[in-house]
SERODREN-462127 format. One record per residue (C-alpha): residue number from 1; residue in three letters; x, y, z. Coordinates in nm, 4 decimals, decimal comma. Example, Ala and Ser with C-alpha at 12.3 -4.5 7.8 and 13.67 -1.06 7.14 Angstrom:
2
{fiti=1	seza=ALA	u=1,2300	v=-0,4500	w=0,7800}
{fiti=2	seza=SER	u=1,3670	v=-0,1060	w=0,7140}
//
This chain:
252
{fiti=1	seza=MET	u=1,8547	v=0,6553	w=0,4951}
{fiti=2	seza=ALA	u=1,6365	v=0,7341	w=0,7829}
{fiti=3	seza=ALA	u=1,4993	v=1,0794	w=0,8209}
{fiti=4	seza=LEU	u=1,6661	v=1,3070	w=1,0732}
{fiti=5	seza=LYS	u=1,3664	v=1,3523	w=1,2854}
{fiti=6	seza=HIS	u=1,3240	v=0,9612	w=1,3125}
{fiti=7	seza=ARG	u=1,6927	v=0,8948	w=1,3928}
{fiti=8	seza=ASN	u=1,6182	v=0,7542	w=1,7264}
{fiti=9	seza=LEU	u=1,3867	v=0,4907	w=1,5876}
{fiti=10	seza=LYS	u=1,4579	v=0,1773	w=1,4328}
{fiti=11	seza=ILE	u=1,2229	v=0,1454	w=1,1344}
{fiti=12	seza=ILE	u=1,2085	v=-0,1476	w=0,8851}
{fiti=13	seza=GLY	u=1,0508	v=-0,1156	w=0,5568}
{fiti=14	seza=MET	u=0,9471	v=-0,4964	w=0,5052}
{fiti=15	seza=VAL	u=0,8604	v=-0,5997	w=0,1402}
{fiti=16	seza=PRO	u=0,6734	v=-0,9334	w=0,1608}
{fiti=17	seza=ALA	u=0,6871	v=-1,1715	w=-0,1295}
{fiti=18	seza=ARG	u=0,5905	v=-1,5411	w=-0,2172}
{fiti=19	seza=ILE	u=0,6699	v=-1,7544	w=-0,5134}
{fiti=20	seza=GLY	u=0,3129	v=-1,8857	w=-0,5190}
{fiti=21	seza=SER	u=-0,0064	v=-1,6903	w=-0,5996}
{fiti=22	seza=THR	u=-0,3358	v=-1,8553	w=-0,6931}
{fiti=23	seza=ARG	u=-0,4737	v=-1,5798	w=-0,9143}
{fiti=24	seza=LEU	u=-0,1673	v=-1,4786	w=-1,0878}
{fiti=25	seza=PRO	u=0,1263	v=-1,7321	w=-1,0926}
{fiti=26	seza=MET	u=0,4693	v=-1,5998	w=-0,9608}
{fiti=27	seza=LYS	u=0,2920	v=-1,2507	w=-0,9421}
{fiti=28	seza=ASN	u=0,5740	v=-1,0761	w=-0,7504}
{fiti=29	seza=LEU	u=0,8171	v=-1,1675	w=-1,0486}
{fiti=30	seza=ALA	u=0,5801	v=-1,0275	w=-1,3100}
{fiti=31	seza=THR	u=0,7179	v=-0,7335	w=-1,4761}
{fiti=32	seza=ILE	u=0,6024	v=-0,3845	w=-1,5528}
{fiti=33	seza=LYS	u=0,8283	v=-0,1918	w=-1,7880}
{fiti=34	seza=GLY	u=1,0752	v=-0,4743	w=-1,7689}
{fiti=35	seza=LYS	u=1,1303	v=-0,4726	w=-1,3965}
{fiti=36	seza=PRO	u=0,9338	v=-0,7157	w=-1,1343}
{fiti=37	seza=LEU	u=0,6675	v=-0,5813	w=-0,9114}
{fiti=38	seza=LEU	u=0,9066	v=-0,6083	w=-0,6055}
{fiti=39	seza=TYR	u=1,1288	v=-0,3504	w=-0,7512}
{fiti=40	seza=TYR	u=0,8730	v=-0,0770	w=-0,7360}
{fiti=41	seza=ALA	u=0,8003	v=-0,1375	w=-0,3684}
{fiti=42	seza=ILE	u=1,1657	v=-0,1445	w=-0,3064}
{fiti=43	seza=ARG	u=1,2096	v=0,1723	w=-0,4702}
{fiti=44	seza=ALA	u=0,9332	v=0,3593	w=-0,3067}
{fiti=45	seza=ALA	u=1,0737	v=0,2386	w=0,0289}
{fiti=46	seza=ARG	u=1,4013	v=0,3633	w=-0,0573}
{fiti=47	seza=GLU	u=1,2913	v=0,6947	w=-0,2101}
{fiti=48	seza=SER	u=1,0709	v=0,7590	w=0,1070}
{fiti=49	seza=GLY	u=1,3924	v=0,8084	w=0,3066}
{fiti=50	seza=VAL	u=1,2354	v=0,6994	w=0,6342}
{fiti=51	seza=PHE	u=1,3853	v=0,3542	w=0,7005}
{fiti=52	seza=SER	u=1,6646	v=0,2219	w=0,8956}
{fiti=53	seza=ARG	u=1,6821	v=-0,0539	w=0,6562}
{fiti=54	seza=ILE	u=1,4644	v=-0,2304	w=0,3804}
{fiti=55	seza=THR	u=1,4100	v=-0,6072	w=0,4049}
{fiti=56	seza=LEU	u=1,2726	v=-0,8385	w=0,1338}
{fiti=57	seza=ASN	u=1,0756	v=-1,1068	w=0,3499}
{fiti=58	seza=ALA	u=1,0192	v=-1,4266	w=0,1321}
{fiti=59	seza=GLU	u=1,0082	v=-1,8126	w=0,1800}
{fiti=60	seza=ASP	u=1,2173	v=-1,8821	w=-0,1327}
{fiti=61	seza=ARG	u=1,5864	v=-1,8141	w=-0,1696}
{fiti=62	seza=ILE	u=1,5257	v=-1,7106	w=-0,5247}
{fiti=63	seza=PHE	u=1,4051	v=-1,3857	w=-0,3840}
{fiti=64	seza=SER	u=1,7533	v=-1,3312	w=-0,2227}
{fiti=65	seza=LYS	u=1,8852	v=-1,2632	w=-0,5806}
{fiti=66	seza=ILE	u=1,6298	v=-0,9866	w=-0,6073}
{fiti=67	seza=ALA	u=1,7334	v=-0,8393	w=-0,2676}
{fiti=68	seza=LYS	u=2,1017	v=-0,8520	w=-0,3852}
{fiti=69	seza=ARG	u=2,0187	v=-0,6952	w=-0,7177}
{fiti=70	seza=TYR	u=1,8464	v=-0,4022	w=-0,5627}
{fiti=71	seza=GLY	u=2,0668	v=-0,3477	w=-0,2493}
{fiti=72	seza=VAL	u=1,8308	v=-0,4436	w=0,0180}
{fiti=73	seza=ASP	u=1,8449	v=-0,7127	w=0,2895}
{fiti=74	seza=PHE	u=1,6943	v=-1,0391	w=0,2741}
{fiti=75	seza=TYR	u=1,4931	v=-1,2566	w=0,5396}
{fiti=76	seza=LYS	u=1,3893	v=-1,6156	w=0,4686}
{fiti=77	seza=ARG	u=1,0492	v=-1,6881	w=0,5997}
{fiti=78	seza=PRO	u=1,0223	v=-2,0280	w=0,7753}
{fiti=79	seza=ASP	u=0,8660	v=-2,3074	w=0,5607}
{fiti=80	seza=ASN	u=0,5651	v=-2,3264	w=0,7859}
{fiti=81	seza=LEU	u=0,4538	v=-1,9740	w=0,6635}
{fiti=82	seza=VAL	u=0,4282	v=-2,0372	w=0,2986}
{fiti=83	seza=LYS	u=0,0747	v=-2,1628	w=0,2530}
{fiti=84	seza=ASN	u=-0,2031	v=-1,9785	w=0,0937}
{fiti=85	seza=SER	u=-0,3671	v=-1,9978	w=0,4286}
{fiti=86	seza=THR	u=-0,0933	v=-1,8301	w=0,6104}
{fiti=87	seza=LYS	u=-0,2178	v=-1,5087	w=0,7873}
{fiti=88	seza=THR	u=-0,0474	v=-1,1655	w=0,7731}
{fiti=89	seza=ASP	u=-0,0383	v=-1,1594	w=1,1531}
{fiti=90	seza=GLU	u=0,1698	v=-1,4763	w=1,1531}
{fiti=91	seza=VAL	u=0,4178	v=-1,3443	w=0,8899}
{fiti=92	seza=VAL	u=0,4705	v=-1,0189	w=1,0881}
{fiti=93	seza=TYR	u=0,4971	v=-1,1816	w=1,4205}
{fiti=94	seza=ASP	u=0,7740	v=-1,4042	w=1,2955}
{fiti=95	seza=PHE	u=0,9367	v=-1,1068	w=1,1239}
{fiti=96	seza=LEU	u=0,9246	v=-0,9123	w=1,4318}
{fiti=97	seza=LEU	u=1,0767	v=-1,2003	w=1,6502}
{fiti=98	seza=ASN	u=1,3723	v=-1,2134	w=1,4303}
{fiti=99	seza=ASN	u=1,4425	v=-0,8565	w=1,3104}
{fiti=100	seza=ASP	u=1,5084	v=-0,5921	w=1,6066}
{fiti=101	seza=CYS	u=1,3010	v=-0,2637	w=1,5396}
{fiti=102	seza=ASP	u=1,0750	v=-0,0156	w=1,7053}
{fiti=103	seza=ILE	u=0,8392	v=0,0088	w=1,3908}
{fiti=104	seza=VAL	u=0,7933	v=-0,2254	w=1,0938}
{fiti=105	seza=ALA	u=0,6087	v=-0,1144	w=0,7856}
{fiti=106	seza=TRP	u=0,4549	v=-0,3516	w=0,5249}
{fiti=107	seza=ILE	u=0,5447	v=-0,2268	w=0,1897}
{fiti=108	seza=SER	u=0,3251	v=-0,4084	w=-0,0491}
{fiti=109	seza=PRO	u=0,4712	v=-0,5100	w=-0,3868}
{fiti=110	seza=ILE	u=0,1164	v=-0,5322	w=-0,5434}
{fiti=111	seza=ALA	u=0,0762	v=-0,1594	w=-0,5398}
{fiti=112	seza=PRO	u=0,3399	v=-0,0613	w=-0,8023}
{fiti=113	seza=LEU	u=0,2116	v=0,2979	w=-0,8545}
{fiti=114	seza=GLN	u=0,2602	v=0,4086	w=-0,4920}
{fiti=115	seza=THR	u=0,5280	v=0,6647	w=-0,4613}
{fiti=116	seza=GLY	u=0,8187	v=0,7199	w=-0,1876}
{fiti=117	seza=GLU	u=0,6670	v=1,0591	w=-0,1162}
{fiti=118	seza=GLU	u=0,3479	v=0,8979	w=-0,0177}
{fiti=119	seza=VAL	u=0,5274	v=0,6235	w=0,1927}
{fiti=120	seza=ARG	u=0,7120	v=0,9017	w=0,3717}
{fiti=121	seza=ASN	u=0,3811	v=1,0768	w=0,4476}
{fiti=122	seza=ILE	u=0,2204	v=0,7656	w=0,5834}
{fiti=123	seza=VAL	u=0,5173	v=0,6776	w=0,8074}
{fiti=124	seza=ASN	u=0,5414	v=1,0459	w=0,9415}
{fiti=125	seza=TYR	u=0,1660	v=1,0298	w=0,9946}
{fiti=126	seza=PHE	u=0,1964	v=0,7120	w=1,1980}
{fiti=127	seza=ILE	u=0,4934	v=0,8591	w=1,4127}
{fiti=128	seza=ARG	u=0,3120	v=1,2108	w=1,4742}
{fiti=129	seza=LYS	u=-0,0073	v=1,0538	w=1,5766}
{fiti=130	seza=LYS	u=0,1655	v=0,7953	w=1,7948}
{fiti=131	seza=LEU	u=-0,0145	v=0,5053	w=1,6543}
{fiti=132	seza=ASP	u=0,0335	v=0,1390	w=1,7194}
{fiti=133	seza=SER	u=-0,1332	v=0,0229	w=1,3977}
{fiti=134	seza=LEU	u=-0,2333	v=0,1707	w=1,0524}
{fiti=135	seza=MET	u=-0,4061	v=0,0600	w=0,7432}
{fiti=136	seza=THR	u=-0,4090	v=0,2441	w=0,4085}
{fiti=137	seza=VAL	u=-0,7424	v=0,2829	w=0,2581}
{fiti=138	seza=LYS	u=-0,9250	v=0,4038	w=-0,0747}
{fiti=139	seza=THR	u=-1,2017	v=0,6767	w=-0,0299}
{fiti=140	seza=GLU	u=-1,5022	v=0,6505	w=-0,2309}
{fiti=141	seza=GLN	u=-1,7946	v=0,9081	w=-0,2290}
{fiti=142	seza=VAL	u=-2,0400	v=0,6933	w=-0,4207}
{fiti=143	seza=HIS	u=-2,3692	v=0,5089	w=-0,3238}
{fiti=144	seza=CYS	u=-2,2836	v=0,1743	w=-0,1621}
{fiti=145	seza=ILE	u=-2,4783	v=-0,1370	w=-0,0663}
{fiti=146	seza=TYR	u=-2,3847	v=-0,4381	w=0,1329}
{fiti=147	seza=LYS	u=-2,5986	v=-0,7649	w=0,1089}
{fiti=148	seza=ARG	u=-2,8298	v=-0,5667	w=-0,1129}
{fiti=149	seza=LYS	u=-2,8986	v=-0,3045	w=0,1559}
{fiti=150	seza=PRO	u=-2,7810	v=0,0767	w=0,1499}
{fiti=151	seza=VAL	u=-2,4858	v=0,1611	w=0,3559}
{fiti=152	seza=ASN	u=-2,4518	v=0,5460	w=0,3162}
{fiti=153	seza=PHE	u=-2,7789	v=0,6425	w=0,1647}
{fiti=154	seza=ARG	u=-3,1446	v=0,5740	w=0,2112}
{fiti=155	seza=ALA	u=-3,3656	v=0,3939	w=-0,0371}
{fiti=156	seza=ASN	u=-3,6989	v=0,5441	w=0,0816}
{fiti=157	seza=GLU	u=-3,6049	v=0,8975	w=-0,0051}
{fiti=158	seza=ILE	u=-3,4931	v=1,1198	w=-0,2880}
{fiti=159	seza=PHE	u=-3,1770	v=0,9818	w=-0,4340}
{fiti=160	seza=ALA	u=-2,8933	v=1,1878	w=-0,2722}
{fiti=161	seza=GLN	u=-2,6310	v=1,3539	w=-0,4772}
{fiti=162	seza=THR	u=-2,2720	v=1,2010	w=-0,4652}
{fiti=163	seza=GLN	u=-2,1187	v=1,5098	w=-0,3077}
{fiti=164	seza=ASP	u=-2,3888	v=1,4869	w=-0,0374}
{fiti=165	seza=ILE	u=-2,3283	v=1,1435	w=0,0900}
{fiti=166	seza=THR	u=-2,0894	v=1,0051	w=0,3471}
{fiti=167	seza=PRO	u=-1,7684	v=0,8702	w=0,1895}
{fiti=168	seza=VAL	u=-1,6869	v=0,5026	w=0,2505}
{fiti=169	seza=GLN	u=-1,3308	v=0,3524	w=0,2783}
{fiti=170	seza=SER	u=-1,2139	v=-0,0008	w=0,1681}
{fiti=171	seza=PHE	u=-0,8698	v=-0,1367	w=0,2685}
{fiti=172	seza=VAL	u=-0,5954	v=-0,0972	w=0,0096}
{fiti=173	seza=TYR	u=-0,2978	v=-0,2765	w=0,2014}
{fiti=174	seza=SER	u=-0,0360	v=-0,0931	w=-0,0009}
{fiti=175	seza=VAL	u=0,1240	v=0,0023	w=0,3269}
{fiti=176	seza=MET	u=0,0518	v=-0,1329	w=0,6683}
{fiti=177	seza=ILE	u=0,2380	v=-0,0182	w=0,9798}
{fiti=178	seza=TRP	u=0,2866	v=-0,1444	w=1,3455}
{fiti=179	seza=ARG	u=0,4742	v=-0,0585	w=1,6527}
{fiti=180	seza=ALA	u=0,6629	v=-0,3630	w=1,7283}
{fiti=181	seza=GLU	u=0,6114	v=-0,3916	w=2,0956}
{fiti=182	seza=THR	u=0,2447	v=-0,3465	w=2,0802}
{fiti=183	seza=PHE	u=0,2186	v=-0,5996	w=1,7985}
{fiti=184	seza=VAL	u=0,4049	v=-0,8702	w=1,9656}
{fiti=185	seza=LYS	u=0,2303	v=-0,8214	w=2,2875}
{fiti=186	seza=ASN	u=-0,1223	v=-0,8462	w=2,1380}
{fiti=187	seza=PHE	u=-0,0198	v=-1,1489	w=1,9232}
{fiti=188	seza=LYS	u=0,0930	v=-1,3435	w=2,2263}
{fiti=189	seza=GLN	u=-0,2154	v=-1,2598	w=2,4080}
{fiti=190	seza=LYS	u=-0,4741	v=-1,2908	w=2,1552}
{fiti=191	seza=GLY	u=-0,3288	v=-1,4771	w=1,8495}
{fiti=192	seza=HIS	u=-0,3737	v=-1,1859	w=1,6183}
{fiti=193	seza=ALA	u=-0,2571	v=-0,8302	w=1,5959}
{fiti=194	seza=LEU	u=-0,3253	v=-0,6745	w=1,2686}
{fiti=195	seza=LEU	u=-0,5332	v=-0,4017	w=1,4188}
{fiti=196	seza=CYS	u=-0,3956	v=-0,3362	w=1,7721}
{fiti=197	seza=GLY	u=-0,3594	v=-0,0649	w=2,0198}
{fiti=198	seza=LYS	u=-0,4248	v=0,2728	w=1,8925}
{fiti=199	seza=ILE	u=-0,5509	v=0,2400	w=1,5246}
{fiti=200	seza=ASP	u=-0,5909	v=0,4765	w=1,2367}
{fiti=201	seza=PHE	u=-0,6338	v=0,4803	w=0,8581}
{fiti=202	seza=TYR	u=-0,4683	v=0,6683	w=0,5825}
{fiti=203	seza=PRO	u=-0,6331	v=0,7340	w=0,2622}
{fiti=204	seza=VAL	u=-0,3999	v=0,6932	w=-0,0304}
{fiti=205	seza=ASP	u=-0,3866	v=0,8428	w=-0,3832}
{fiti=206	seza=ARG	u=-0,6059	v=0,6795	w=-0,6321}
{fiti=207	seza=LEU	u=-0,3088	v=0,5337	w=-0,8428}
{fiti=208	seza=SER	u=-0,1753	v=0,3890	w=-0,5190}
{fiti=209	seza=ALA	u=-0,5028	v=0,1930	w=-0,4860}
{fiti=210	seza=ILE	u=-0,4558	v=-0,0044	w=-0,7888}
{fiti=211	seza=ILE	u=-0,3824	v=-0,3469	w=-0,6469}
{fiti=212	seza=ILE	u=-0,2304	v=-0,6276	w=-0,8601}
{fiti=213	seza=LYS	u=-0,4296	v=-0,9534	w=-0,8052}
{fiti=214	seza=ARG	u=-0,4988	v=-1,0616	w=-1,1554}
{fiti=215	seza=LYS	u=-0,3527	v=-1,0343	w=-1,5110}
{fiti=216	seza=ARG	u=-0,5952	v=-0,7291	w=-1,5951}
{fiti=217	seza=ASP	u=-0,4622	v=-0,5584	w=-1,2974}
{fiti=218	seza=LEU	u=-0,1006	v=-0,5878	w=-1,4184}
{fiti=219	seza=MET	u=-0,2151	v=-0,4662	w=-1,7648}
{fiti=220	seza=LEU	u=-0,3834	v=-0,1660	w=-1,6368}
{fiti=221	seza=ALA	u=-0,0879	v=-0,0713	w=-1,4036}
{fiti=222	seza=ASP	u=0,1391	v=-0,1371	w=-1,7010}
{fiti=223	seza=TYR	u=-0,0581	v=0,0861	w=-1,9267}
{fiti=224	seza=ILE	u=-0,0810	v=0,3693	w=-1,6587}
{fiti=225	seza=MET	u=0,3015	v=0,3560	w=-1,5842}
{fiti=226	seza=ARG	u=0,3992	v=0,3825	w=-1,9441}
{fiti=227	seza=ALA	u=0,1422	v=0,6649	w=-2,0279}
{fiti=228	seza=VAL	u=0,2630	v=0,8597	w=-1,7167}
{fiti=229	seza=SER	u=0,6250	v=0,8239	w=-1,8047}
{fiti=230	seza=ARG	u=0,5542	v=0,9695	w=-2,1667}
{fiti=231	seza=ASN	u=0,3400	v=1,2648	w=-2,0374}
{fiti=232	seza=ARG	u=0,4491	v=1,3795	w=-1,6995}
{fiti=233	seza=ARG	u=0,3078	v=1,7203	w=-1,7564}
{fiti=234	seza=TYR	u=-0,0567	v=1,6251	w=-1,8275}
{fiti=235	seza=LYS	u=-0,2968	v=1,9124	w=-1,8732}
{fiti=236	seza=THR	u=-0,6620	v=1,8942	w=-1,8951}
{fiti=237	seza=ARG	u=-0,7994	v=1,9946	w=-2,2427}
{fiti=238	seza=TYR	u=-1,1371	v=2,0841	w=-2,3674}
{fiti=239	seza=ASP	u=-1,3263	v=2,0740	w=-2,6751}
{fiti=240	seza=ARG	u=-1,3421	v=2,4044	w=-2,8517}
{fiti=241	seza=ILE	u=-1,6996	v=2,4616	w=-2,7569}
{fiti=242	seza=ALA	u=-1,6139	v=2,4190	w=-2,3994}
{fiti=243	seza=ARG	u=-1,3274	v=2,6491	w=-2,4255}
{fiti=244	seza=LYS	u=-1,5609	v=2,9344	w=-2,5806}
{fiti=245	seza=THR	u=-1,7982	v=2,8711	w=-2,3018}
{fiti=246	seza=ARG	u=-1,5288	v=2,9074	w=-2,0402}
{fiti=247	seza=GLY	u=-1,4161	v=3,2336	w=-2,1952}
{fiti=248	seza=LYS	u=-1,7775	v=3,3614	w=-2,1676}
{fiti=249	seza=LEU	u=-1,8052	v=3,2646	w=-1,8027}
{fiti=250	seza=LYS	u=-1,4909	v=3,4399	w=-1,7057}
{fiti=251	seza=ASN	u=-1,5917	v=3,7495	w=-1,8963}
{fiti=252	seza=GLY	u=-1,9287	v=3,7479	w=-1,7392}
//
């Protein structure tokens, strides 16, 4: 399954899951087009072709049935790592202590529109840049404020056009990657390691940035996925007036 150029590396694609969720109950088992959210993360990981193995990391053995259904490994997370207050650092640290690898990639089940191709590009980027940790982000070139104050524009001058302002990036978490040795070392020393060693950020596609947290997010992803499957060769269409205008511009 691993790509030939990464054959010397043990790379695990880890799909995390919990039975509990405060905003959307049993979120990871909610379905889109008849398949649970977990399926789409597993599919993307498999289609990326870069992983030595894919493992579903969950606290409830009910997920072992999902793992078996889709032909991936199952790792039962300890009972002390199932609370809403449990930190990602703790989950990853526990996994690395019990699963030998060089690199682990967190493939989030709440980003069902992320593709295997993008996962492959992210992992290849991580390896090529010799990183220790990586976060996926969403790039927005819009006017932003934080605590009512401008972030990437000035309020006391003429309002800048969006194409002229500095883009901002927010975390998406659809994929997070760590070099195992660096992560474990940092966690032991500092008690955290999500961002450790040589860090970088990878901007993902707009569809990958659709994260499922609430029912409305699930509805949106479902609508988009069904629409895309019906119309894979989408073309931009224009009103007839616009078509005439474009013709004049080309001739002029």
